[in-house]
N, C-alpha and C positions, 0 to 999 in steps of 0.2 A: 820718682816719688811713688810710694806704694800706699794705697788707700785701704782702710778697714771700714766696711759698711756695717752700720749698726742694724740690729734686728728690725727696726721700724722702716727699713728700706728693703727693696726687693733684692733677693739673692742673685737675680739676673744681672745686676749692675756690674759686677766684677767682669762678667763675660762681655757685656755690651760696651764696656769702656776699656777693654784689654788693649786696644790699639793705642790709646792715649795714656793709660795708667797701667802698664804691664805689672803683673804679679800682685795686683790688688786682690783682696779677699773679702768675703762676707763672714760675719760671725758664725754663720751656719757651717761654713767650710772648716772652721776651726773648732767646731763643737762647743761654741760659747753662747749659743742662743739662750740658754737658761742662766747664764752667768750674770752676776750683778755688774753694775756700771764700773765699780772700782776694779774688779777683776779684768774687765775689758780694757780699762785705762792702763793698768799695769802691763797687760800683754802687749798693747800697742807701744808703750814706752820701751819695753824690752826688745821689740822687734822692729823698731824704726818705722812704724805705721802711722799714717795720719787718719784719725777717726773722722768719719763722715756720718752725721746723724740728722734726723729731723726734729729731735726734741732738744730742749734747753739744758738737760742734765749735764752734758759734757761741757757746755759753756760755763756753767757754774763751777764745775771741777777745774776748768782751766783758770778761773779766777782764784780759786782756792789753792791749787797746787802748782800753777805755772805749767811749764812744759819741760821736757817731753811728756806725753806726746802732744802734737799739735792737733787742733780740733777745727773741723768745718761744720758749721750749722747751716743746713739747707732749709731755707725759709720758703718751702713750696706747698705747705699744707698737705691735704689728702689728695695728692695728684697721682695720675698714672705714671708708670715707670718711664714712659717716653718723655714726660714733662720733667721728671727728675734728672734724666740724662742731660737735658739741654743746658742748664747752668754749669754743669761740670765740664761740658765741652766748650761752651762759650767763654768761660772764665779760666781756661787752661793756663794762660800766661799769668793771670793774677794768682792762681794756685801755685804756680812755679815760683813766683817771687815770694809768696807767703812761706813756702817750704824752705827757701834759701835764706830768709830773714831770720837771723839768730835771736832776735828779740820778740818776734811775733809768736803768739800762742794760740790765737783764735781768729777765725774768719767766718763771717756770715755771708751767704750767697742767696740770692733770690732769682 
């Protein structure tokens, strides 16, 4: 499972989580920092990436468009990167099941 971290998350996450989520990327790595959400959505769908974001925009898009891509909403508020890493590590099995579930489109983690 490859994750795509939204611009509201630290670009360091891809490196910090590379052991558990290899080949994950940040929108900055893809030169999509200035891109609108729909462009990011389409890129993720075309490249089999799971979008990870702290805002609800992608949740709304998952309700509107379904999947792919799948979307993870991190409910951690304005937290340091170390706090953002924790739920992604702690819920790795949940994320794996979510990724493998052909009906699931959206997951909220706190």
